[in-house]
Backbone as CSV, one residue per row, in Angstrom:
resi,resn,N_x,N_y,N_z,CA_x,CA_y,CA_z,C_x,C_y,C_z
1,UNK,97.927,-8.098,101.535,98.737,-6.869,101.503,97.862,-5.496,101.751
2,UNK,96.603,-5.644,101.346,95.731,-4.466,101.522,95.267,-4.394,103.193
3,UNK,95.288,-5.568,103.781,94.904,-5.544,105.154,96.133,-4.995,106.005
4,UNK,97.320,-5.399,105.640,98.357,-4.926,106.260,98.588,-3.406,106.066
5,UNK,98.387,-2.797,104.911,98.690,-1.404,104.631,97.486,-0.595,105.392
6,UNK,96.069,-1.281,105.484,95.102,-0.505,106.224,95.527,-0.560,107.850
7,UNK,96.048,-1.586,108.206,96.526,-1.698,109.632,97.598,-0.747,109.929
8,UNK,98.473,-0.834,109.128,99.533,0.148,109.385,99.137,1.710,109.171
9,UNK,98.234,1.953,108.368,97.800,3.454,108.203,97.007,3.805,109.582
10,UNK,96.279,2.866,110.075,95.674,3.139,111.252,96.565,3.241,112.601
11,UNK,97.489,2.544,112.594,98.670,2.744,113.462,99.342,4.160,113.527
12,UNK,99.258,4.630,112.096,99.751,5.955,112.004,98.832,7.258,112.288
13,UNK,97.505,6.889,112.110,96.630,7.866,112.188,96.168,8.004,113.640
14,UNK,96.177,6.889,114.408,95.787,6.872,115.774,96.366,7.905,116.724
15,UNK,97.771,8.011,116.619,98.360,9.116,117.552,97.800,10.531,117.174
16,UNK,97.557,10.727,115.801,97.055,12.153,115.517,95.791,12.328,115.945
17,UNK,95.019,11.298,115.863,93.554,11.306,116.472,93.438,11.609,117.932
18,UNK,94.369,10.927,118.637,94.413,11.003,120.104,94.766,12.403,120.476
19,UNK,95.770,13.038,119.821,96.156,14.511,120.021,94.850,15.453,119.936
20,UNK,94.436,15.161,118.636,93.095,16.149,118.287,92.053,15.822,119.039
21,UNK,91.682,14.648,119.474,90.505,14.551,120.400,90.684,15.083,121.743
22,UNK,91.913,14.921,122.301,92.102,15.173,123.645,92.568,16.682,123.834
23,UNK,92.609,17.404,122.752,92.787,18.724,122.809,91.346,19.308,123.114
24,UNK,90.244,18.771,122.741,88.924,19.258,123.002,88.448,18.581,124.371
25,UNK,89.018,18.159,125.253,88.505,17.762,126.523,88.998,18.865,127.584
26,UNK,88.400,18.762,128.859,88.645,19.627,129.828,89.902,19.173,130.587
27,UNK,90.492,20.172,131.348,91.629,19.777,132.018,91.413,18.683,133.175
28,UNK,90.304,18.766,133.733,90.040,17.936,134.813,89.639,16.659,134.452
29,UNK,89.097,16.355,133.139,89.057,15.144,132.566,90.246,14.505,132.066
30,UNK,91.098,15.345,131.596,92.384,14.799,131.172,93.244,14.327,132.376
31,UNK,93.405,15.068,133.412,93.999,14.589,134.585,93.439,13.441,135.335
32,UNK,92.237,13.077,135.026,91.550,11.986,135.676,91.661,10.853,134.851
33,UNK,91.453,10.903,133.431,91.588,9.560,132.655,92.609,9.633,131.635
34,UNK,93.496,10.583,131.519,94.729,10.687,130.745,94.226,10.798,129.218
35,UNK,94.942,10.014,128.378,94.696,10.132,126.809,93.631,9.168,126.720
36,UNK,92.687,9.531,125.790,91.425,8.687,125.424,91.238,8.802,124.026
37,UNK,90.782,7.775,123.398,90.269,7.806,121.979,89.321,8.555,121.782
38,UNK,88.131,8.515,122.845,87.049,9.491,122.851,86.827,9.955,124.230
39,UNK,87.088,11.272,124.399,87.091,11.571,125.713,85.603,11.566,126.310
40,UNK,85.586,11.423,127.579,84.230,11.513,128.162,83.441,12.909,128.432
41,UNK,84.512,13.867,128.390,83.867,15.185,128.420,84.612,16.107,127.385
42,UNK,83.844,16.665,126.585,84.429,17.665,125.428,84.327,19.082,125.998
43,UNK,85.382,19.722,125.705,85.365,21.220,126.106,86.307,22.062,125.119
44,UNK,86.009,23.318,125.170,86.890,24.129,124.180,87.722,25.062,124.811
45,UNK,87.953,24.843,126.191,88.721,25.725,126.933,90.019,25.917,126.428
46,UNK,90.857,24.873,126.096,92.198,25.269,125.519,92.182,26.124,124.312
47,UNK,91.294,25.954,123.376,91.070,26.771,122.109,90.684,28.333,122.625
48,UNK,89.833,28.328,123.563,89.408,29.705,124.073,90.485,30.323,124.665
49,UNK,91.337,29.615,125.511,92.439,30.095,126.235,93.400,30.836,125.173
50,UNK,93.733,29.949,124.104,94.684,30.461,123.194,94.208,31.484,122.267
51,UNK,92.967,31.614,121.833,92.514,32.690,120.893,92.055,33.865,121.720
52,UNK,92.028,33.841,123.025,91.640,34.906,123.776,92.657,36.233,123.694
53,UNK,91.985,37.309,123.436,92.858,38.578,123.177,93.291,38.982,121.788
54,UNK,93.303,37.994,120.864,93.601,38.263,119.419,95.165,38.046,119.239
55,UNK,96.066,37.830,120.268,97.473,37.761,119.965,97.845,36.526,119.140
56,UNK,96.967,35.470,119.397,97.176,34.228,118.650,96.946,34.453,117.097
57,UNK,95.968,35.131,116.622,95.649,35.628,115.226,96.857,36.463,114.779
58,UNK,97.219,37.298,115.585,98.308,38.280,115.161,99.680,37.547,114.869
59,UNK,100.019,36.565,115.767,101.208,35.763,115.705,101.193,34.860,114.529
60,UNK,99.860,34.434,114.383,99.711,33.481,113.245,99.860,34.040,111.872
61,UNK,99.253,35.387,111.794,99.599,35.862,110.423,101.085,36.335,110.275
62,UNK,101.687,36.789,111.365,103.170,37.055,111.234,103.869,35.859,110.663
63,UNK,103.683,34.600,111.115,104.272,33.532,110.861,104.065,33.105,109.445
64,UNK,102.802,33.172,109.060,102.348,32.984,107.617,103.123,33.929,106.725
65,UNK,103.220,35.032,106.917,103.813,36.149,106.313,105.263,35.890,106.101
66,UNK,105.935,35.478,107.129,107.394,35.366,107.199,107.628,33.923,106.388
67,UNK,106.904,33.190,106.480,106.955,31.657,105.938,106.905,31.894,104.427
68,UNK,105.879,32.472,103.900,105.537,32.561,102.553,106.683,33.508,101.846
69,UNK,106.816,34.713,102.484,108.030,35.651,101.579,109.232,35.048,101.804
70,UNK,109.574,34.420,102.982,110.890,33.893,103.402,111.054,32.636,102.327
71,UNK,110.186,31.938,102.030,110.321,30.672,101.400,110.470,30.995,99.948
72,UNK,109.733,31.953,99.343,110.004,32.348,98.111,111.147,32.909,97.811
73,UNK,111.602,33.972,98.521,112.950,34.462,98.352,114.005,33.598,98.462
74,UNK,114.055,32.763,99.551,115.150,31.798,99.625,115.258,30.695,98.549
75,UNK,114.172,30.281,98.085,114.252,29.349,97.054,114.894,29.975,95.785
76,UNK,114.435,31.062,95.545,115.066,31.710,94.411,116.531,32.144,94.364
77,UNK,116.819,32.733,95.571,118.426,32.982,95.803,119.019,31.784,95.939
78,UNK,118.783,30.795,96.509,119.432,29.592,96.582,119.607,28.674,95.232
79,UNK,118.557,28.757,94.509,118.658,28.011,93.136,119.341,28.555,92.287
80,UNK,119.436,30.048,92.250,120.377,30.633,91.295,121.883,30.579,91.874
81,UNK,122.170,30.735,93.040,123.428,30.537,93.606,123.879,29.172,93.377
82,UNK,123.234,28.047,93.499,123.498,26.755,93.457,123.771,26.508,91.909
83,UNK,123.077,27.199,90.918,123.246,27.036,89.660,124.656,27.645,89.228
84,UNK,125.020,28.577,89.794,126.428,29.245,89.557,127.527,28.243,90.143
85,UNK,127.452,27.968,91.258,128.418,26.740,91.753,128.383,25.433,90.924
86,UNK,127.193,25.113,90.296,127.304,23.934,89.509,127.601,24.109,87.957
87,UNK,127.548,25.293,87.673,127.953,25.567,86.145,129.485,25.317,85.985
88,UNK,129.756,24.534,84.837,131.175,24.194,84.666,132.038,25.279,84.062
89,UNK,131.396,26.359,83.480,132.147,27.503,82.878,132.234,28.691,83.793
90,UNK,131.814,28.738,85.052,131.914,29.766,85.941,133.419,29.715,86.414
91,UNK,134.030,30.960,86.289,135.389,30.890,86.506,135.935,30.579,87.904
92,UNK,134.936,31.111,88.935,135.484,31.071,90.385,134.444,30.198,91.213
93,UNK,133.878,29.391,90.561,132.810,28.484,91.300,133.483,27.629,92.323
94,UNK,134.782,27.213,92.109,135.384,26.236,93.398,135.504,27.218,94.485
95,UNK,135.948,28.321,94.311,136.219,29.317,95.387,135.007,29.652,96.216
96,UNK,133.993,29.823,95.454,132.782,30.212,95.888,132.133,29.095,96.694
97,UNK,132.410,27.835,96.259,131.903,26.653,96.943,132.774,26.505,98.127
98,UNK,133.911,26.733,98.097,134.796,26.612,99.269,134.282,27.493,100.447
99,UNK,134.186,28.696,100.136,133.557,29.889,100.850,132.300,29.371,101.503
100,UNK,131.271,28.856,100.674,130.066,28.451,101.148,130.264,27.324,102.320
101,UNK,131.085,26.443,101.802,131.191,25.262,102.845,132.003,25.610,103.941
102,UNK,132.870,26.658,103.956,133.470,27.217,105.153,132.354,27.848,106.054
103,UNK,131.494,28.684,105.411,130.507,29.388,106.296,129.484,28.398,106.947
104,UNK,129.267,27.329,106.288,128.342,26.206,106.710,129.053,25.507,108.032
105,UNK,130.341,25.321,107.961,130.981,24.590,108.916,131.327,25.551,110.270
106,UNK,131.738,26.751,109.915,132.320,27.447,110.968,131.127,28.394,111.586
107,UNK,130.503,29.287,110.695,129.593,30.385,111.135,130.187,31.566,111.625
108,UNK,129.315,32.512,111.986,129.846,33.749,112.430,130.059,33.963,113.973
109,UNK,129.434,33.143,114.765,129.267,33.392,116.120,128.263,34.131,116.581
110,UNK,127.705,33.978,117.711,126.535,34.752,118.217,126.674,36.336,118.346
111,UNK,127.740,36.735,119.120,127.922,37.942,119.250,128.103,38.961,117.847
112,UNK,129.060,38.469,117.027,129.233,38.953,115.785,127.739,39.098,114.926
113,UNK,127.168,37.957,114.997,125.807,37.922,114.181,124.927,38.949,114.869
114,UNK,124.799,39.021,116.254,123.852,39.935,116.707,124.286,41.368,116.503
115,UNK,125.518,41.807,116.545,126.094,43.069,116.098,125.635,43.487,114.875
116,UNK,125.975,42.599,113.878,125.775,42.952,112.341,124.309,43.153,112.243
117,UNK,123.213,42.165,112.695,121.723,42.305,112.472,121.218,43.727,113.179
118,UNK,121.664,43.758,114.580,120.914,44.821,115.278,121.634,46.218,115.056
119,UNK,122.971,46.365,114.939,123.741,47.641,115.011,124.157,47.995,113.623
120,UNK,124.330,47.243,112.746,124.820,47.482,111.394,123.520,47.588,110.449
121,UNK,122.811,46.590,110.272,121.700,46.600,109.425,120.523,46.958,110.083
122,UNK,120.461,47.236,111.394,119.158,47.998,112.091,117.788,47.120,111.571
123,UNK,117.925,45.904,111.769,116.873,45.123,111.537,116.048,44.680,112.884
124,UNK,116.473,45.184,113.877,115.688,44.815,115.081,114.186,45.315,115.169
125,UNK,113.319,44.471,115.853,112.014,44.859,115.861,111.358,45.137,114.530
126,UNK,111.729,44.010,113.382,111.121,44.168,112.150,111.068,42.512,111.675
127,UNK,110.043,42.457,110.905,109.648,41.024,110.316,110.863,40.732,109.428
128,UNK,111.633,41.605,108.878,112.807,41.217,108.002,113.796,40.480,108.668
129,UNK,113.858,40.658,110.007,114.996,40.105,110.727,114.553,38.523,110.837
130,UNK,113.371,38.172,110.637,113.090,36.721,110.634,113.190,36.100,109.256
131,UNK,113.465,36.932,108.372,113.543,36.468,106.972,114.909,36.383,106.301
132,UNK,115.770,37.570,106.580,116.876,37.729,105.742,118.097,37.003,106.196
133,UNK,118.093,36.480,107.366,119.373,35.613,107.824,119.161,34.252,107.430
134,UNK,117.907,33.616,107.040,117.816,32.393,106.404,117.624,32.262,104.863
135,UNK,118.047,33.506,104.186,117.926,33.412,102.827,118.592,32.354,102.000
136,UNK,119.897,32.059,102.548,120.733,31.198,101.884,121.186,30.125,102.884
137,UNK,120.959,28.983,102.620,121.198,27.890,103.755,122.277,27.055,102.721
138,UNK,123.636,26.869,103.272,124.416,26.251,102.351,124.239,24.806,102.087
139,UNK,123.480,24.223,103.048,123.360,22.736,102.928,122.218,22.626,101.775
140,UNK,121.159,23.171,101.795,120.223,23.219,100.634,120.858,23.568,99.352
141,UNK,121.842,24.553,99.252,122.603,24.979,98.146,123.302,23.691,97.559
142,UNK,123.895,23.018,98.403,124.639,21.854,97.940,123.784,20.774,97.358
143,UNK,122.669,20.542,97.973,121.461,19.640,97.590,121.402,20.017,96.088
144,UNK,120.970,21.251,95.883,120.724,21.721,94.451,121.920,21.475,93.347
145,UNK,123.138,21.875,94.185,124.295,21.640,93.212,124.297,20.376,92.849
146,UNK,124.255,19.272,93.671,124.261,17.985,93.319,123.326,17.594,92.360
147,UNK,122.049,17.999,92.344,121.216,17.855,91.321,121.482,18.456,89.896
148,UNK,122.065,19.738,89.954,122.297,20.407,88.786,123.361,19.623,87.933
149,UNK,124.375,19.067,88.731,125.369,18.512,87.934,125.129,17.010,87.554
150,UNK,123.933,16.664,87.933,123.466,15.295,87.333,122.683,15.622,86.076
151,UNK,122.337,16.951,85.696,121.666,17.156,84.453,122.739,17.114,83.363
152,UNK,122.351,16.621,82.289,123.353,16.546,81.007,123.587,17.961,80.576
153,UNK,124.749,18.375,80.463,125.108,19.801,79.876,124.702,19.882,78.550
154,UNK,124.272,18.734,77.692,124.074,18.998,76.386,122.605,20.026,76.320
155,UNK,121.956,19.918,77.444,120.651,20.748,77.457,120.935,22.085,77.403
156,UNK,122.250,22.468,78.172,122.401,23.941,77.955,123.073,24.307,76.717
157,UNK,123.848,23.351,76.197,124.445,23.717,74.850,123.572,23.758,73.735
158,UNK,122.391,22.908,73.816,121.392,22.954,72.804,120.527,24.280,72.804
159,UNK,120.383,24.905,74.226,119.713,26.114,74.309,120.510,27.156,73.851
160,UNK,121.906,27.198,74.206,122.672,28.174,73.734,122.853,28.341,72.280
161,UNK,122.770,27.193,71.669,122.663,27.214,70.027,121.435,27.882,69.631
162,UNK,120.524,27.741,70.214,119.182,28.365,69.788,118.971,29.723,70.224
163,UNK,120.022,30.272,70.702,120.059,31.627,71.196,119.384,32.119,72.428
164,UNK,119.388,31.001,73.457,118.853,31.369,74.679,120.000,31.950,75.600
165,UNK,119.627,32.963,76.308,120.469,33.671,77.171,120.664,32.818,78.686
166,UNK,121.370,33.431,79.510,121.577,32.730,80.787,120.257,32.735,81.682
167,UNK,119.601,33.844,81.770,118.359,33.835,82.471,117.493,33.193,81.826
168,UNK,117.102,33.088,80.584,116.150,32.319,79.891,116.330,31.030,80.056
169,UNK,117.680,30.633,79.866,118.000,29.164,80.094,117.586,28.606,81.571
170,UNK,118.022,29.435,82.634,117.764,29.155,83.808,116.425,28.714,84.082
171,UNK,115.553,29.963,83.890,114.083,29.849,84.460,113.258,29.286,83.462
172,UNK,113.462,29.007,82.212,112.718,28.404,81.348,113.004,26.969,81.064
173,UNK,114.294,26.594,81.187,114.770,25.100,80.983,115.079,24.409,82.374
174,UNK,116.197,24.895,82.993,116.683,24.376,84.167,115.596,24.240,85.253
175,UNK,114.964,25.317,85.600,113.821,25.223,86.803,112.845,24.229,86.510
176,UNK,112.103,24.282,85.214,111.138,23.348,85.182,111.596,21.762,85.101
177,UNK,112.731,21.616,84.955,113.560,20.250,84.906,113.859,19.904,86.404
178,UNK,114.067,21.006,87.113,114.603,20.819,88.607,113.394,20.758,89.467
179,UNK,112.024,20.820,89.095,110.949,21.063,89.981,111.194,20.058,91.202
180,UNK,111.458,18.789,91.051,111.310,17.986,92.345,112.323,18.286,93.442
181,UNK,113.485,18.542,93.098,114.279,19.091,94.029,114.036,20.430,94.510
182,UNK,113.716,21.345,93.757,113.079,22.553,94.223,112.129,22.645,95.174
183,UNK,111.020,21.712,94.783,109.945,21.607,95.825,110.294,20.924,97.104
184,UNK,111.334,20.048,97.018,111.844,19.345,98.302,112.592,20.612,99.233
185,UNK,113.478,21.435,98.585,114.104,22.452,99.167,113.115,23.542,99.633
186,UNK,112.049,23.642,98.881,111.042,24.687,99.472,110.335,24.202,100.600
187,UNK,110.058,22.856,100.660,109.297,22.369,101.926,110.263,22.466,103.158
188,UNK,111.626,22.179,102.962,112.706,22.491,104.020,112.627,23.794,104.378
189,UNK,112.668,24.906,103.582,112.643,26.112,103.990,111.575,26.598,104.629
190,UNK,110.259,26.173,104.203,109.056,26.512,104.796,109.016,25.983,106.294
191,UNK,109.334,24.587,106.547,109.319,24.154,107.752,110.438,24.879,108.612
192,UNK,111.391,25.517,108.093,112.511,26.240,108.863,111.999,27.584,109.379
193,UNK,111.206,28.107,108.497,110.738,29.551,108.849,109.499,29.388,109.714
194,UNK,108.764,28.401,109.448,107.624,28.149,110.285,107.769,27.912,111.710
195,UNK,108.929,27.080,111.962,109.173,26.491,113.206,110.100,27.388,113.991
196,UNK,110.806,28.470,113.203,111.781,29.345,114.031,111.107,30.298,115.105
197,UNK,111.899,30.189,116.220,111.570,31.144,117.337,112.604,31.875,117.810
198,UNK,113.916,31.349,117.480,115.195,31.919,118.077,115.407,33.232,117.533
199,UNK,115.277,33.557,116.391,115.410,34.855,115.893,114.588,35.933,116.561
200,UNK,113.412,35.624,116.663,112.312,36.412,117.273,112.752,36.662,118.839
201,UNK,113.252,35.718,119.293,113.650,35.819,120.652,114.788,36.672,120.972
202,UNK,115.593,36.726,120.043,117.002,37.590,120.041,116.714,38.937,119.621
203,UNK,115.857,39.235,118.562,115.862,40.681,117.959,114.400,41.269,117.927
204,UNK,113.358,40.607,118.413,111.955,41.214,118.415,111.631,41.430,119.949
205,UNK,111.488,42.747,120.344,110.813,43.102,121.728,109.319,43.415,121.607
206,UNK,108.973,43.932,120.469,107.454,44.266,120.249,106.627,42.861,120.198
207,UNK,105.871,42.434,121.073,105.103,41.413,121.184,104.173,41.279,119.881
208,UNK,103.740,42.325,119.353,102.879,42.329,118.215,103.618,41.787,116.929
209,UNK,104.857,41.657,116.970,105.460,41.094,115.815,106.183,39.762,116.124
210,UNK,105.708,39.147,117.320,106.218,37.794,117.642,105.481,36.843,116.626
211,UNK,106.386,35.778,116.103,105.711,34.912,115.576,104.969,33.889,116.427
212,UNK,104.282,32.934,115.792,103.399,31.973,116.498,104.114,31.089,117.321
213,UNK,105.484,30.709,116.911,106.213,29.809,117.735,106.781,30.522,119.063
214,UNK,107.101,31.660,118.999,107.664,32.203,120.020,106.532,32.669,121.021
215,UNK,105.325,33.049,120.524,104.105,33.233,121.187,103.737,31.975,122.115
216,UNK,103.788,30.882,121.498,103.481,29.734,122.116,104.571,29.302,123.282
217,UNK,105.635,29.430,122.953,107.025,29.274,123.862,106.681,30.121,125.099
218,UNK,106.396,31.442,124.994,106.109,32.293,126.079,104.899,32.093,126.802
219,UNK,103.866,31.468,126.077,102.654,31.035,126.775,102.786,29.818,127.722
220,UNK,103.677,28.792,127.088,103.785,27.703,127.888,104.653,27.927,129.179
221,UNK,105.785,28.808,128.892,106.609,29.160,129.963,105.987,29.736,131.148
222,UNK,104.962,30.627,130.792,104.246,31.268,131.944,103.422,30.261,132.515
223,UNK,102.711,29.506,131.854,101.690,28.424,132.430,102.603,27.523,133.443
224,UNK,103.805,27.079,132.932,104.514,26.019,133.745,105.043,27.070,134.979
225,UNK,105.483,28.087,134.918,106.045,28.869,136.084,104.694,29.004,137.023
226,UNK,103.537,29.351,136.501,102.512,29.625,137.179,102.036,28.352,138.083
227,UNK,102.006,27.297,137.303,101.764,26.037,137.860,102.627,25.638,139.130
228,UNK,103.805,25.892,138.962,104.610,25.703,140.037,104.498,26.659,141.187
229,UNK,104.199,27.957,141.002,104.122,28.984,141.931,102.650,28.702,142.779
230,UNK,101.683,28.351,141.664,100.267,28.203,142.241,99.948,26.766,142.957
231,UNK,101.064,25.992,142.946,100.906,24.764,143.774,100.361,23.624,142.843
232,UNK,100.126,23.819,141.550,99.932,22.558,140.808,98.514,22.452,140.326
233,UNK,97.752,21.457,141.183,96.573,21.054,140.624,95.439,22.001,140.515
234,UNK,95.379,23.057,141.491,94.332,23.842,141.638,94.415,24.868,140.374
235,UNK,95.653,25.203,140.149,96.073,26.217,138.926,95.681,25.538,137.509
236,UNK,96.205,24.373,137.356,96.019,23.514,136.268,94.582,23.410,135.798
237,UNK,93.653,23.141,136.702,92.184,23.013,136.448,91.747,24.164,136.006
238,UNK,92.093,25.590,136.550,91.777,26.878,135.942,92.188,27.068,134.559
239,UNK,93.567,26.841,134.369,94.151,26.941,132.921,94.443,25.642,132.460
240,UNK,93.837,25.187,131.286,94.023,24.001,130.813,95.353,23.717,130.316
241,UNK,96.436,23.341,131.111,97.819,23.482,130.744,98.142,22.246,129.691
242,UNK,97.632,21.038,130.039,97.762,19.793,129.317,97.113,19.915,127.891
243,UNK,95.814,20.341,127.910,95.011,20.485,126.735,95.588,21.637,125.805
244,UNK,96.159,22.696,126.411,96.720,23.707,125.468,97.946,23.201,124.746
245,UNK,98.679,22.301,125.389,99.823,21.732,124.627,99.303,20.989,123.591
246,UNK,98.349,20.289,123.639,97.763,19.450,122.475,97.127,20.343,121.344
247,UNK,96.476,21.411,121.880,95.807,22.258,121.116,96.845,23.040,120.209
248,UNK,97.881,23.493,120.869,98.945,24.167,120.155,99.569,23.310,118.982
249,UNK,99.613,21.941,119.202,100.087,21.188,118.256,99.237,21.056,117.080
250,UNK,97.917,21.007,117.320,96.946,20.916,116.286,96.908,22.271,115.384
251,UNK,97.051,23.346,116.144,96.892,24.709,115.320,98.253,24.888,114.627
252,UNK,99.389,24.715,115.135,100.708,25.160,114.679,101.077,23.989,113.329
253,UNK,100.639,22.824,113.438,100.911,21.811,112.556,100.197,21.890,111.107
254,UNK,99.095,22.571,111.285,98.148,22.687,110.230,98.666,23.211,108.937
255,UNK,99.406,24.183,108.800,99.959,24.792,107.375,100.830,23.900,106.897
256,UNK,101.788,23.173,107.781,102.860,22.180,107.264,102.012,20.959,106.581
257,UNK,101.113,20.321,107.413,100.382,19.247,106.995,99.639,19.411,105.588
258,UNK,99.078,20.828,105.604,98.332,21.037,104.071,99.307,21.178,103.048
259,UNK,100.685,21.363,103.421,101.630,21.710,102.393,102.120,20.391,101.594
260,UNK,101.997,19.314,102.533,102.479,17.976,102.008,101.890,17.571,100.792
261,UNK,100.546,17.564,100.844,99.836,16.888,99.521,100.186,17.618,98.200
262,UNK,100.398,18.972,98.242,100.770,19.760,97.110,102.183,19.430,96.689
263,UNK,103.040,19.123,97.448,104.524,18.883,97.076,104.765,17.387,96.941
264,UNK,103.891,16.537,97.321,104.224,15.030,97.388,104.373,14.559,95.943
265,UNK,103.620,15.050,95.063,103.691,14.706,93.574,105.039,14.970,93.098
266,UNK,105.863,15.917,93.617,107.364,16.233,93.044,108.357,15.307,93.763
267,UNK,107.865,14.405,94.750,108.982,13.778,95.394,109.059,12.613,94.454
268,UNK,109.567,12.517,93.285,109.750,11.445,92.310,110.983,11.898,91.632
269,UNK,111.302,10.896,90.772,112.582,11.151,89.998,112.268,12.142,88.885
270,UNK,113.129,12.909,88.641,113.161,14.160,87.788,112.805,13.542,86.297
271,UNK,112.469,14.612,85.539,112.079,14.392,83.891,113.130,14.422,83.178
272,UNK,114.394,14.250,83.638,115.582,14.278,82.629,115.897,13.122,81.929
273,UNK,115.057,11.840,82.243,115.313,10.758,81.325,114.936,11.061,79.857
274,UNK,115.604,11.124,79.014,115.184,11.150,77.526,115.183,12.673,77.262
275,UNK,115.820,13.508,77.953,115.672,14.943,77.595,116.711,15.173,76.426
276,UNK,117.717,14.601,76.185,118.527,14.774,75.236,118.523,13.629,73.991
277,UNK,117.460,12.848,74.119,117.192,11.847,73.083,116.564,12.353,71.874
278,UNK,116.812,11.843,70.723,116.362,12.498,69.434,116.889,13.770,69.118
């Protein structure tokens, strides 16, 4: 069993190592030998190309800022909204749930969405335009609603008898119990904010505010166009196109990979078993 687990782990690690190792090779070596476990020639050309000019660090900081602020605000708002939908004594919770489901299924359309964000809210060329549209995801809200409904309502009644208000009950009792599902939703939101480039493409013209994903998309588009116009091989040797693709994978996946170990311990069953015992 241990031998099988070790072999399976190696099979999972090898692709990551190939991407990481070949991102440090030259374009000529990559075109000649392809993917190698240990490249014959090591080079930093791809990383020098990405980091040249400082725009990469600027876009990286923009993405980090949007991801951190957006994830925190989204989780707080979604958790509170889902608790309202799941609470059996909220008068209009079924109507709110229906409207939420309707928004998830239908949406508002691209034209109406653009007019509202750009002309009414005046969020164009602002980092807030990358945060506010994703503050409440109906699908993630329904995930939290399903979990809240699985909690014994006796917990609420016991806290209310002891004099706890709604806000105290939610933040001091419900949130600690719901840590596993909140951590999962937080991970979903973080990935959504980190990988998003569509909103920046629509609403941000100032390249200093471009997030990392849009910057990389524009960079790879320019490289591909130039490779066609320049005739292919001669240009690709000057600009390490293939190595840049691998380098961008290594640089952009870093924060998400580092986030998993901190959240993995919460991907377990909740602690509600025995919560109302005794």
